[in-house]
N, C-alpha and C positions, 0 to 999 in steps of 0.2 A: 175381279176388278182390281186393278193396281191403284193403290192409294198413295204410295210413296216409293221412291227409288233413291238409294244412297250408295256412294262408292267412296272408299278411302284406301290410302296406301300408307304403310308404316315401314320405316327403315330399320332393318334388323340390327345394324351397328349402333343406332341410337338406343334401342332397347337393351342390347348387350351392355352398353355403358351404364345405363340406369340399373340394370340387374347387378352389375359388378359393384356399383356404388352403394345401393340400398338393400340388396339381397332380398330376404323374405318379406321385408316391409313393402317393397315394390310389388312383389307377387300378390300380397294380400290386398293392396290398393287397386290393382288392375283386375285380378281374376276372382271369380266366385270359387268357393271351395271345390265344387264339382269340376271346375276347369283346371284348378291347380293340381289335381290328382294326376293329370296327364303329363305333368312335368317330371314326375318320378321316373328316372331312367331315360329321359328323353336325350338323344344325342345333340339336339339343337333347341335348348330351352328358350333362347332369345328369339328364334324364328317362330316358335309356337306362341310365345307371348305377343310378338308383333302381329301374328295372325289374329289373335283375340282382340288386340287393340284396334286393328283396322276394322274388324267385324263390328265391334261396339260403336266405333265412330260412324260406320256406314248405317247401322241400325238407328242411331241417334238422328242421322240426317233424314231417314224415312219418316220420322215423327215430327220433324221440323219445329223443334221447341223454340220459344223466344229466347233471346240472349241470357236472361237471368234465370232461366229454368234449367237447373242442373241436378245431377244425381250422381251417386257413387257408381263407378264402373261395375262392381259386382251385381248391381241391379239389372244389368243386361247379361244374361247367361246364355252362352252359345255352345252348341254341341258340334264340334268340328266333324264328327263322323257322319252325321246326317244333315247338317246345315240348319237344324232347328234352333229356334230362339225362344227362351222363356224370359218374360219381363216381370219385374217385381217393383213395388213402390210406385214412384212417380212415372217411370216409363210405362208401366201397365195402365195407370190412370189415363195418361195421355193417349195411349193406343186405343183404349176403350172409348174415349170421347171422340176419337177420329173414326171409330167403327172398324178398326183394324182387327181382323180375326186371326191372321197368321203373318209372321215375319220369318223369312228364310234368308240364308246367306250362301254365297258360292265364291270360291276363290278364282281369280283370274290369273292366268299364267303359271299354273301348277307344273307345266311341262318344263319350265326353266330350271336348271340345276341350281341348288342352293349356293354352291361355290361361286357361281358367276352372277347370281341375282341377289342383291342385298336389300330388296324390298318385297313386301307382300301386299297384294291388292285384293280387296274383298268387296263384293257387291251385295247389297241387301235390298229386298223387295218386301213391302208391306201390302197385304191383299185382304180382300173380303169377298165372299161369294156375291154374285149379282142378286140372288134371291133375298139376301138379308139387307139389301139397300133400303134405306128409309125413303118412302115415297113422298114425304113432305117436301116442300120447297125451301124449308129452312133447316139449318143444321147447327148443332151445338158448337160454340167456339171453345176448343179445348184449352186455349191459353187464358181464358177469362172464367175462372171457377165461380164467379158471382153472377154471370150472365147465363140465362137459361137457353136462349136461342140467338143465333147470329144469321145474317143474310147468307144464303147459299153461295158457296164458292166452288170453283172447279176442284175436283178431288185428286187430280194428278199433280204431284209435286215432284219436279225433277231437281235434285240438289246435287251439285257437283263438288268435287274436291276444292277446298278453299272457301266454300260458302260457310258463313258462321253457323254453327249448330247449337 
């Protein structure tokens, strides 16, 4: 069952400018250590970081946090090779409260050559199996940690680029 869909696009030239200005500090702020390893020897580090940025934004949109609910980017760890996502800290708490069992990402437009395409677009989908769905008519509100139950709301959230995350 799909619980959330998010999509985001990152501009590789913006990332390249930030990388040139802030260097390693920028990398550490955006990437988890396991993600940063892939930068070693990469011919296009800005494109790789842009991909991770877009993936993390897309994953955030699947969780639909309230405006003041934020976390450091390394709390969302994405494996580009298989599209798997590991959540840590607040994103993991929010995903658990929503009943999310798995978040995966995929790149849109990979066929476009890097020389002509200066953006990277990533789609994220948050899912759970239909067998694990809570049969009660009430569901926990993940945005209110003091509330034990909230009225049932539809579980499909479609969040598009530009929607506050």
